[in-house]
C-alpha positions as CSV (number, residue, x, y, z in Angstrom):
1,M,-20.2,-9.3,-16.3
2,A,-16.5,-9.1,-15.7
3,I,-15.0,-11.5,-13.3
4,V,-12.3,-10.0,-11.1
5,S,-9.5,-12.3,-10.1
6,F,-6.2,-11.6,-8.5
7,L,-3.3,-13.1,-6.6
8,S,-1.8,-11.1,-3.6
9,R,1.7,-12.1,-2.4
10,M,3.0,-11.1,1.0
11,K,5.7,-11.8,3.5
12,V,4.9,-12.3,7.2
13,H,7.1,-11.6,10.3
14,A,8.3,-14.9,11.6
15,D,7.1,-14.2,15.2
16,K,3.6,-13.3,13.9
17,E,3.1,-16.3,11.6
18,Q,0.5,-18.0,13.8
19,Q,-1.5,-14.9,14.3
20,F,-1.5,-14.4,10.5
21,I,-2.7,-18.0,9.9
22,D,-5.4,-17.6,12.5
23,C,-6.7,-14.4,10.8
24,C,-6.5,-16.1,7.4
25,K,-8.6,-19.0,8.6
26,Q,-11.2,-16.7,10.2
27,L,-11.5,-14.5,7.1
28,T,-11.8,-17.5,4.8
29,E,-14.5,-19.1,6.9
30,K,-16.6,-15.9,6.8
31,V,-16.1,-15.2,3.1
32,L,-17.1,-18.7,2.1
33,A,-20.1,-18.6,4.4
34,Y,-21.5,-15.2,3.5
35,E,-20.3,-14.1,0.1
36,P,-22.0,-16.1,-2.7
37,E,-20.5,-13.7,-5.3
38,C,-17.0,-14.7,-4.3
39,L,-16.1,-17.5,-6.7
40,Y,-12.8,-18.5,-5.0
41,F,-11.0,-17.4,-1.9
42,R,-8.0,-19.3,-0.5
43,F,-4.7,-18.5,1.2
44,Y,-1.5,-20.4,0.3
45,K,2.0,-20.8,1.9
46,L,4.7,-20.1,-0.8
47,R,7.1,-23.0,-1.0
48,E,10.1,-21.1,-2.3
49,E,9.9,-18.0,-0.1
50,E,10.5,-18.0,3.7
51,N,7.5,-16.7,5.5
52,G,5.9,-16.0,2.1
53,Y,2.1,-16.4,1.6
54,A,-0.4,-15.6,-1.1
55,V,-4.2,-15.4,-1.4
56,F,-6.1,-16.1,-4.6
57,E,-9.4,-14.3,-4.8
58,S,-12.0,-14.3,-7.6
59,F,-15.3,-12.4,-7.5
60,L,-18.2,-12.3,-9.9
61,N,-17.7,-8.6,-10.6
62,E,-16.1,-5.4,-9.1
63,E,-19.1,-4.7,-7.0
64,A,-18.7,-8.1,-5.3
65,E,-15.1,-7.3,-4.6
66,E,-16.0,-3.9,-3.2
67,A,-18.7,-5.4,-1.0
68,H,-16.3,-8.0,0.3
69,M,-14.0,-5.2,1.6
70,K,-16.9,-3.4,3.3
71,T,-18.1,-6.4,5.4
72,D,-18.0,-6.1,9.1
73,Y,-15.9,-9.2,9.5
74,F,-13.4,-7.9,6.9
75,E,-13.0,-4.7,8.8
76,K,-12.6,-6.6,12.0
77,I,-10.2,-9.4,10.9
78,V,-7.9,-7.7,8.3
79,P,-6.2,-5.2,10.6
80,G,-4.9,-8.1,12.7
81,L,-3.7,-9.8,9.5
82,V,-2.0,-6.6,8.1
83,E,0.0,-6.1,11.3
84,C,1.7,-9.4,10.7
85,L,3.0,-8.4,7.3
86,D,6.7,-7.7,6.8
87,G,6.4,-5.0,4.1
88,P,3.7,-4.3,1.6
89,Y,1.7,-6.9,-0.3
90,V,1.7,-7.1,-4.0
91,R,-1.6,-7.6,-5.9
92,E,-1.5,-9.1,-9.4
93,Y,-4.8,-8.9,-11.4
94,L,-5.4,-11.8,-13.7
95,D,-7.2,-11.7,-17.0
96,P,-8.2,-15.0,-18.6
97,L,-6.9,-16.0,-22.0
98,E,-9.5,-15.9,-24.6
99,G,-10.5,-19.1,-26.4
């Protein structure tokens, strides 16, 4: 079993910030309610970057991450979230330190 964890950073258009936050809340509610193989899922506002946000996600394995992206609510909510972004997001995969 290989846990999959990553941090995705993004910038949001100032005039779409509330739409972005609403989408984040909707998605988080669904993920936490319906994805038991999701170990952690939470959005954050970046303190040092204007209109900067991040989401930290951790899944039991790659299959759980793939299943997450194929849910009906993901496919419904994420397009509204993506249209708020000011440029591409950056995903950083994290590997735990051994020991």
